[in-house]
DODRENPA-939768 format. One record per residue: residue in one letter; x, y, z of N, C-alpha, C, CB in turn. Coordinates in steps of 0.1 Angstrom, whole numbers, padded with zeros to 4 digits, always signed. Atoms other than C-alpha are relative to their C-alpha. Last residue first. Glycine has a CB too. Layout:
residues N
aXYZXYZXYZXYZ/...
***
This chain:
residues 184
x-0006-0010-0009+1073-0274+0639+0011-0007+0009-0010+0007+0009/x-0002-0012+0007+1061-0294+0609+0007+0011+0008-0013+0006-0005/x-0015-0001+0004+1065-0330+0621+0003+0014-0007+0004-0011-0009/x-0001+0003+0014+1027-0339+0621+0015+0002-0005-0009+0008-0008/x+0003+0014+0002+1028-0340+0659+0002-0005-0014-0015-0003+0005/x-0012+0008-0005+1045-0307+0660-0002-0015-0002+0003+0004+0015/x-0011-0002+0010+1018-0292+0637+0012-0007+0005+0003+0015-0002/x+0003+0008+0012+0991-0307+0660+0011+0001-0010-0014+0004-0006/x-0003+0014-0003+1009-0292+0690-0004-0010-0011-0008-0004+0013/x-0014+0002+0000+1009-0258+0673+0004-0015+0004+0007+0009+0011/x-0004+0000+0014+0972-0261+0666+0015-0002-0001-0004+0013-0007/x+0004+0013+0005+0965-0270+0703+0004-0002-0015-0016-0001+0001/x-0010+0010-0005+0986-0240+0714-0004-0014-0005+0000+0000+0015/x-0013-0003+0007+0966-0217+0691+0010-0011+0005+0005+0014+0004/x+0001+0007+0013+0933-0234+0703+0013+0003-0008-0012+0005-0008/x+0000+0015-0001+0941-0226+0739+0000-0006-0014-0012-0004+0008/x-0013+0004-0006+0950-0189+0733+0001-0015+0000+0002+0006+0014/x+0000-0003-0014+0920-0184+0710+0014-0005+0005-0012-0006+0008/x+0000+0010-0011+0927-0186+0673-0002+0006+0014+0014-0007+0000/x+0012+0008+0000+0916-0163+0645-0001-0010+0011-0002-0007-0013/x+0011-0007-0006+0942-0137+0653-0013-0008+0001-0002+0014-0007/x+0001+0004-0014+0969-0162+0644-0011+0007+0007+0013+0003+0007/x-0003-0010-0009+0961-0157+0607-0001-0005+0015-0008+0013-0002/x+0010+0000-0011+0960-0188+0586+0005+0010+0010+0000-0015+0006/x-0003-0010-0011+0977-0183+0552-0011-0002+0010+0001+0014-0006/x+0011-0005-0007+0977-0214+0529+0004+0010+0011-0009-0011+0006/x+0002+0002-0014+1006-0219+0506-0013+0005+0005+0011+0006+0008/x+0014+0000-0002+1020-0220+0471-0003-0004+0015-0008-0011-0010/x+0005-0014+0000+1055-0210+0462-0015+0001+0002+0003+0007-0013/x-0010-0010-0004+1075-0242+0470-0006+0015+0000+0011+0000-0010/x-0009+0000+0011+1043-0264+0470+0010+0012+0003-0007+0003-0014/x+0003+0013+0006+1019-0274+0498+0008+0000-0013-0015-0001-0003/x-0004+0002+0014+1032-0247+0521-0004-0014-0005+0015+0002-0001/x-0001+0014+0002+1013-0239+0553+0002-0003-0015-0014-0007+0005/x+0000+0003+0014+1020-0203+0563+0002-0015-0002+0012+0008-0008/x-0006+0013+0004+1010-0195+0598-0001-0001-0015-0008-0012+0007/x+0007+0010+0009+1003-0159+0606+0008-0013+0000+0000+0006-0014/x+0015+0000-0001+1009-0129+0629-0007-0011-0008-0004+0013-0005/x+0006-0008-0012+1046-0130+0638-0015-0001+0001+0004+0014-0001/x-0005-0014+0000+1055-0157+0613-0006+0007+0012-0004+0007-0013/x+0008-0008-0009+1052-0195+0617+0006+0014+0001+0000-0006+0015/x-0008-0012-0006+1064-0213+0587-0010+0007+0009+0005+0009-0012/x+0008-0010-0006+1049-0248+0578+0010+0011+0006-0009-0006+0011/x-0006-0006-0012+1065-0273+0555-0010+0010+0005+0014+0006-0003/x-0015+0002+0000+1058-0297+0527+0006+0006+0012+0006+0005-0012/x-0008-0011-0004+1020-0301+0531+0015-0003+0001-0005+0006+0013/x-0003-0009+0012+1004-0328+0510+0009+0011+0004-0013+0005-0005/x-0011+0005+0008+1007-0354+0538+0004+0008-0012-0003-0015-0005/x-0013-0004-0005+0985-0333+0560+0012-0004-0008+0001-0004+0015/x-0005+0008-0011+0955-0339+0538+0013+0005+0005+0002-0015-0005/x-0014+0003+0002+0939-0311+0518+0005-0008+0012+0008+0013-0001/x-0004+0009-0011+0902-0307+0514+0014-0005-0003-0010-0013+0000/x-0013+0008+0002+0893-0277+0493+0002-0009+0012+0012+0009-0002/x-0004+0007-0012+0858-0262+0489+0012-0008-0003-0012-0010+0005/x-0009+0012+0000+0849-0237+0463+0002-0006+0013+0013+0004-0007/x+0003+0008+0012+0825-0208+0453+0008-0013-0001+0003+0008-0012/x+0013-0002+0006+0822-0189+0486-0004-0009-0012-0002+0014-0004/x+0001-0013+0006+0852-0205+0501-0013+0002-0006+0012+0002-0011/x+0013-0003+0006+0853-0235+0525+0000+0015-0005-0012-0003+0009/x+0003-0014+0002+0887-0248+0534-0012+0002-0008+0012+0008-0007/x+0011-0002+0010+0892-0283+0547-0003+0015+0000-0012-0008+0003/x+0007-0013-0001+0925-0290+0565-0010+0001-0011+0010+0012-0001/x-0005-0011+0009+0941-0323+0572-0008+0012+0003-0002-0005-0014/x-0002+0005+0014+0935-0357+0588+0005+0011-0009-0013-0005-0005/x-0013+0008+0001+0941-0346+0625+0002-0006-0014-0001-0012+0009/x+0001+0012-0007+0915-0318+0621+0012-0009-0002-0013-0008-0004/x-0013+0006-0002+0913-0282+0610-0002-0013+0008+0011+0009+0006/x+0002+0010-0010+0882-0267+0595+0013-0008+0000-0012-0010-0004/x-0010+0010+0001+0887-0234+0577-0002-0010+0011+0015+0006+0001/x+0002+0008-0012+0859-0210+0569+0010-0012-0002-0015-0005+0002/x-0002+0015+0001+0867-0183+0544-0002-0006+0014+0014-0002-0005/x+0002+0006-0014+0855-0147+0538+0003-0015-0002-0014+0003+0006/x+0013+0004-0004+0869-0134+0505+0000-0006+0014-0006-0010-0010/x+0006-0009-0010+0900-0113+0498-0014-0004+0004+0000+0014-0005/x-0009-0003-0010+0921-0139+0480-0006+0008+0011+0012+0009-0006/x-0003+0011-0008+0894-0156+0460+0011+0003+0011+0006-0011-0009/x+0010+0003-0009+0880-0123+0448+0003-0012+0009-0013-0002-0007/x+0001+0015-0001+0913-0112+0433-0011-0004+0010+0013-0006+0004/x+0006+0006+0013+0912-0076+0420-0003-0015+0001+0010+0002-0011/x+0013-0006+0003+0916-0059+0454-0006-0006-0012+0002+0015-0002/x+0010+0004-0011+0944-0082+0466-0014+0005-0004+0004+0006+0013/x+0003+0014+0001+0963-0078+0433-0011-0005+0010+0013-0009+0001/x+0009+0000+0012+0961-0040+0435-0004-0015-0002+0008+0005-0012/x+0013-0005-0004+0974-0042+0471-0010-0001-0012+0001+0015+0005/x+0007+0010-0009+1002-0064+0460-0013+0004+0004+0009-0003+0012/x+0004+0011+0009+1012-0041+0431-0007-0011+0008+0013-0006-0006/x+0011-0004+0009+1012-0011+0455-0005-0011-0009+0005+0012-0009/x+0012+0000-0008+1033-0030+0481-0012+0005-0008+0001+0010+0012/x+0004+0013-0003+1059-0038+0454-0013+0000+0009+0011-0008+0007/x+0006+0007+0011+1060-0003+0440-0005-0014+0003+0010-0001-0011/x+0012-0007+0006+1065+0018+0471-0007-0009-0010+0004+0013-0006/x+0008-0007-0010+1091+0003+0496-0013+0006-0006+0008+0011+0006/x+0002+0007-0013+1109-0024+0477-0010+0007+0008+0013+0000+0007/x+0007+0012+0002+1104-0009+0442-0003-0007+0013+0008-0009-0010/x+0014-0004+0002+1114+0026+0453-0009-0013-0002-0002+0009-0012/x+0005-0005-0012+1147+0013+0467-0015+0003-0001+0007+0012+0005/x+0000+0011-0009+1155-0007+0436-0006+0003+0014+0015-0006+0002/x+0011+0010+0003+1144+0021+0414+0000-0012+0009+0003-0005-0015/x+0012-0005-0004+1166+0046+0432-0012-0009-0003-0003+0014-0006/x+0001+0001-0014+1196+0024+0428-0013+0006+0006+0012+0008+0007/x+0001+0014-0004+1190+0019+0391-0001-0001+0015+0013-0008-0005/x+0013+0005+0003+1183+0056+0385-0002-0015+0004-0003+0001-0015/x+0010-0006-0008+1215+0066+0404-0014-0005-0004+0000+0015-0002/x+0001+0005-0013+1239+0042+0388-0012+0005+0008+0013+0002+0008/x+0007+0013+0001+1232+0050+0352-0002-0006+0014+0008-0009-0009/x+0014-0003+0003+1240+0087+0357-0008-0013-0002-0001+0009-0012/x+0008-0004-0012+1272+0077+0374-0014+0002-0002+0007+0012+0007/x+0003+0013-0007+1285+0058+0343-0009+0004+0013+0012-0007+0004/x+0011+0007+0007+1283+0091+0324-0004-0013+0006+0005-0003-0015/x+0013-0005-0004+1303+0109+0351-0012-0007-0007-0001+0015-0001/x+0010+0011+0002+1333+0088+0345-0014+0004+0004+0005-0013+0008/x+0008-0003+0011+1357+0117+0340-0009-0012-0003+0008+0004-0012/x-0002+0009+0012+1372+0116+0374-0009+0004-0011-0003-0015+0004/x-0004-0007+0013+1376+0140+0403+0004-0010-0011+0013+0009+0004/x-0015+0003+0003+1356+0121+0429+0004+0007-0013+0002-0015-0002/x-0009-0009-0008+1323+0138+0440+0015-0003-0002-0003-0001+0014/x+0003-0015+0002+1301+0124+0413+0010+0009+0007-0014+0003+0004/x-0005-0003+0014+1317+0089+0414-0002+0015-0003-0007-0009-0010/x-0014+0001+0000+1312+0087+0452+0006+0004-0013+0005-0014+0004/x-0006-0012-0007+1277+0099+0450+0015+0000+0001-0006+0000+0015/x+0003-0011+0008+1268+0073+0424+0006+0013+0006-0015+0002-0002/x-0010+0001+0011+1285+0046+0444-0002+0012-0009-0001-0013-0008/x-0013-0004-0006+1264+0056+0474+0011+0000-0011+0003-0009+0012/x+0001-0015-0002+1232+0054+0452+0013+0005+0007-0012+0002+0010/x+0000-0007+0013+1243+0020+0438-0001+0015+0002-0011-0005-0009/x-0014+0001+0005+1252+0006+0473+0001+0008-0013+0004-0014-0003/x-0009-0009-0007+1219+0018+0487+0014+0000-0005+0000-0004+0015/x+0005-0013+0002+1199+0000+0460+0009+0011+0007-0014+0002+0004/x-0005-0004+0014+1221-0031+0462-0005+0014-0003-0006-0010-0010/x-0015-0003+0000+1216-0032+0500+0005+0004-0014+0007-0013+0005/x-0002-0013-0007+1178-0027+0497+0015+0003+0000-0006-0001+0014/x+0005-0011+0009+1176-0055+0470+0002+0014+0007-0015-0002-0002/x-0009-0002+0011+1198-0078+0491-0004+0011-0009+0001-0013-0009/x-0012-0006-0005+1177-0073+0521+0010+0003-0010+0006-0008+0012/x+0004-0014-0003+1145-0080+0501+0012+0008+0006-0012+0001+0009/x+0001-0007+0013+1160-0112+0487-0003+0015+0002-0011-0006-0009/x-0013-0001+0005+1169-0124+0522+0001+0008-0013+0007-0014-0002/x-0008-0010-0007+1135-0116+0536+0014+0002-0005+0001-0004+0015/x-0013-0001+0006+1115-0133+0509+0009+0009+0007-0001+0003-0015/x-0004+0014+0005+1082-0145+0525+0014+0000-0005-0009-0005-0010/x-0009+0007-0010+1080-0112+0544+0004-0014-0004-0007+0000+0013/x-0013-0006-0001+1067-0093+0514+0009-0007+0009-0001+0015+0004/x-0007+0001+0013+1039-0116+0505+0014+0006+0001-0009+0007-0010/x-0004+0014+0002+1029-0120+0542+0007-0001-0013-0013-0009+0000/x-0011+0004-0010+1029-0083+0549+0005-0014-0003-0005+0002+0014/x-0013-0007+0005+1009-0075+0517+0011-0004+0009-0002+0016+0000/x-0004+0006+0013+0982-0101+0526+0013+0006-0005-0011+0002-0011/x-0005+0014-0003+0980-0090+0562+0005-0006-0013-0011-0009+0006/x-0013-0002-0006+0976-0053+0551+0007-0014+0003-0001+0008+0013/x-0009-0004+0010+0948-0062+0527+0014+0001+0006-0004+0014-0006/x+0000-0015+0003+0930-0080+0554+0010+0003-0010+0002+0008+0013/x-0013-0006+0000+0925-0118+0552-0002+0015-0003+0010-0006-0010/x-0002-0007+0013+0890-0128+0560+0013+0007+0001-0012+0009-0004/x-0008-0013+0001+0884-0152+0588-0001+0005-0014+0014-0003+0005/x+0006-0009+0010+0863-0181+0602+0008+0013-0001-0015+0003+0003/x-0004-0014+0000+0881-0209+0620-0007+0007-0011+0015+0002-0001/x+0006-0007+0011+0868-0244+0629+0003+0015+0001-0015-0003-0002/x+0002-0015-0001+0889-0265+0651-0007+0005-0012+0013+0007+0003/x-0001-0007+0013+0890-0302+0657-0003+0014+0003-0010-0007-0010/x+0005-0014+0001+0896-0323+0688+0002+0006-0014+0007+0009+0011/x-0010-0009+0006+0900-0360+0686-0006+0014-0002+0003-0006-0014/x-0002-0012-0007+0877-0376+0711+0011+0009-0006+0003-0003+0015/x-0010+0000-0010+0865-0403+0688+0000+0013+0007+0014-0004-0005/x+0004-0009-0011+0843-0414+0660+0010-0001+0011-0015-0004+0005/x-0007+0002-0012+0854-0429+0627-0005+0011+0010+0016+0002-0001/x+0000-0012-0007+0831-0433+0598+0007-0002+0013-0014+0007+0001/x+0009-0002-0011+0839-0464+0578+0002+0014+0006+0003-0011+0011/x-0006+0003-0012+0855-0464+0544-0009+0004+0012+0014+0007+0002/x+0001+0014-0003+0839-0466+0510+0007-0004+0013+0005-0008-0011/x+0012+0007+0006+0850-0431+0501+0001-0015+0004+0000+0002-0015/x-0001+0002+0015+0875-0415+0525-0012-0008-0005+0013-0007-0004/x-0014+0000+0005+0884-0409+0561+0001-0003-0014+0007-0011+0008/x-0002+0011+0009+0850-0397+0571+0014+0000-0005-0011+0001-0011/x-0005-0003+0013+0848-0375+0602+0000-0013-0009+0014+0006+0000/x+0004+0011+0008+0832-0372+0636+0005+0003-0014-0016-0003+0000/x+0000-0003+0014+0848-0351+0662-0004-0012-0008+0014+0006-0005/x+0000+0013+0006+0840-0353+0699-0002+0003-0015-0012-0009+0005/x-0006+0009-0009+0851-0322+0717+0000-0014-0006-0006+0000+0014/x+0008+0011-0002+0843-0299+0688+0007-0010+0009-0004-0007-0014/x-0007+0013-0002+0858-0265+0689-0010-0011+0002+0010+0001+0012/x+0008+0010-0008+0846-0232+0676+0007-0013+0000-0014-0001-0007/x+0001+0013+0005+0870-0204+0666-0010-0008+0008+0014-0007+0000/x-0006+0009-0009+0863-0168+0674-0002-0014-0006-0006+0001+0014/x+0004+0013+0004+0857-0140+0650+0007-0010+0009+0003-0002-0015/
***
């Protein structure tokens, strides 16, 4: 899927306002998030919490081994450490991705085809049953990950725009628009 570009963009800035014409470039992207992209974005949003979870899981398993092999009579405590540590590790690597894949498959608004129009005023998203027009002033921050842009409009709410939908030129144009708006 390749983006289309308009050299001369025409847009309406609001009700009862004049239509502006100019040489402002706009982009239109068509994409559908893959299950793997969705899982990767959801997991990568909390890198510190995930590192802490893995560290705690490893610590509890190692503490279990230390208590078992030390000549003490605190073996009852050790049996509590092992399940907790194993759960933390399993949750990170098995259960969380499973839950996210299940959510992706059950949510038609997450896994549907979408068309996104990006212009200097904001972003318009066209979904099968909905259309959203969001001005740039609504966005709080933008995170650029390896394969995606996350455009946050609330602390835990964001748009995902995969980089694979951009051509090289349009990707740089989008980055410059984000810099212009103060996000990068």
